[in-house]
N, C-alpha and C positions, 0 to 999 in steps of 0.2 A: 325360406331361409333355414340354414342348418342350425340346430341347437348347439349350445356349448358342449353338451354331453356327446353329441355326434362328432363334433370337431375334435374333442379330446380322444374319442375312440379311434378316429382316423389317424390322429397323430401317433397314438400308441401303435397302431398297425404299421404305420410307415417306419417308426423306430424299430419295431421288431424285425421287419424285412431288412432294414439296413444292418442291424446287428447280426442277422443270420449271414449276410454276405461277408461282413467283417470276420466273423468267426470261421467262415469257410476259407479265409485267407485272401479275400478280395481287397487289395490295397487301395484301389480306386474308391471303394465304399468307405474306407476310413478317411480318405482325403475329403470325401463328400461330407462326412460327419464333422470334420474339423472346420470346413468352410461354413457349415451351417451354424456352428456355435462359436466361431472365432471371436466375433465382436463382443459378445456378452462376456466370454471367459477372459479375454484380454482386459476388458474394462474392470472386471473383478480383481484380477491380479494387479492391475495398475493402481487400483484404489487401495490395495494393501501396501504396495511397495513404493508408490510415488516415483517410479523411475521407469522409463520406456523400455530400456534394454533388459533390466532385471525382470520386468513383467513378461517380456518375451521369453526369457530363459525359464522362468517359473512355469509359464504356459506350456512350453515344450516338454519340460519334465512331467507336468501333470498329464499331458497326452500320452506319454510313454507309460506312466503309471496306470492310466485308464485302459490302455490297450492290453496291458498284462492282466488287469483285473476284470476285463469284460466277460470272460467265461463265468465269473461268479455273480454277474449282475442279474438280479431276480425281478427287477421291475417294481420293487416296493415303492419307489418314488419315480418321478419322471427321469428320463435320461439327462435332461438339462440340469435338473436339481442335483443328480448324482455327480455329473461332471463338475458342476460349480463347487461342490464340497471338496472335490479332489483339488481343484485349482486353489481354493482358499487355503487348504492345508499346505500345498506346495509353496504358495507365496509366503506363508508364515514361516516355513522352514528356511526359505531364502532370506527372509528378513533376519531371522536369528543368526544365520551363518554370516551375513554381512555385519551384524553387530559384533560378533566374536572376532571377525577379521579386523574390524576397525579398532578393536582393543589391542590387537597384536602388532599392527603396523601403522605408521603415520600416513594417513591418506592425504595426498596433495592433489586436491581437485582444482581443475581449471574450468572457467565458464565454457559450457558447451556452445559450439558455434551454431548459430541458427542456419537451417538449410536455406540455400539460395533459391528463391522462388522466381521462376520465369513467368512474368505476367504479360509477356509480349502478345500471347494469344488471347488474353483476357479482354473482354469488351470494356471492362471498367477496372483497371488495376488499382485505383484508389479504393474502390469498394471492396475488392478482394483483400487488399492489405488491411483494411479496417476490420473485416470479418476475422482474418487471421489473428489480429491483435486482440480482438474481443475474445476469441476462442482461447488464446493463451492466458488471458486474464482469468477467465472462468475456470480453466483447468488448474491454474495456480491456486485459486481460492478453494477449489474442491480438495486439492492436495493439502491445504492448510487445515482442513477439518480434522478433529480428533479421530483416532483410529476406530473407535467404537461406532462413530456416526458415518464415516466416509463410505464404507462398503454398503451399508444400508441405503444411503442416498443414491449411490450409483445404481444399485439394483432397482430401487423404486422409481427414481426420476429418469435415469437414462435408459435402462432396460425395460422399464414399465412393468415390472413384476408386481403382482398383487401383494397385499400384506401377508396373506397366508403363504404364498410361494416364497416370499423373502424369509419369513420365519422358518419355514421348513428347510430352506437352503442353508441358512446360517445356524440352525439349531437353537433359535431363541424364541421366546413367547411373542405372539402377535402384538400384545400390548407394548412390549419393548420395541418392536419394529416401529409402531406408530410414534412412540415417544422420541426415538432416535431420529426418525425421519423429519418430524416437525422441528426438532431442535436443530438438525442439520440445515434445514431450509432457513430457519431464522438466523443462524450464524452466517450462512452464505449471503443472505440479503444484507445483513449488517456489514459484512466485509466488502461487498460490492458497492453499497451505498457510500462507504468511507472512501473508496477509490473514486467514485463519481464526484463526491464533494471536493476531493483534492484536484480532480481534473477541471472542475468548474473554476476553482481558484486560479488555475494556470491558463485558462482559456483566454485567448487574445492577450497574452502576456505583453507587457509594455516595458520590460526591462532589458538589460543586455544590449545586444547589437542594434536592435530596432530603436531603442531609446537613444543610443549614441548617434546613430545615423540621422535621426530627425533633428537632434540638437545641433549637430554639425552642419546639416543642410540649412537650417534656419540661420545659424550664425554666419554661414557663408553668404547667404542672401543679404543679411543685415550689413555685413561688411562691404558688400558691393554697392549698397545704397549710400554709404558715408563717403 
């Protein structure tokens, strides 16, 4: 079994080889780099901006910044950490720009249409729909976390970064990472528990159309007996 040190060394060597190809003008190598880190970096941008399209825009800007800055990358931190810092900064810039724009014009937002999902090929459409609903609920509750806790939670829980890596990425002490992560988990559990309690109250609801239908059917039966 390879040691963690050996794995880290191999990762660094692979990153160095990839960077050499990028610096030599190999666009395919930069595409490989983006695909390697896209999920983590998108999640980080999304945790800051809480909007899918804005997160995509910020990520694209960050990649352009990173490409221009790559000749100055000295490997003092891992490539993933370096890229994540750039994405966080790009997302914060986007957030500030959006805030200024909102002050200048009246934003007329309309509910975004949910994408139409074709479950015809799914062996269990009901289960797929339930998973999608659950995912949207969890994403909404993560979005509801305070800014200081949300990105820490995404890096620790979703991307499974260590406390040390998260602290290095965000430039905060490890103790702060631990505190924010546990606070975020507690807030998320409380928010989800509240939703579940409300769902239990509405389970097998007996009001509205069902109630009316049963009453009418029973009265109709009684009327036929008289």
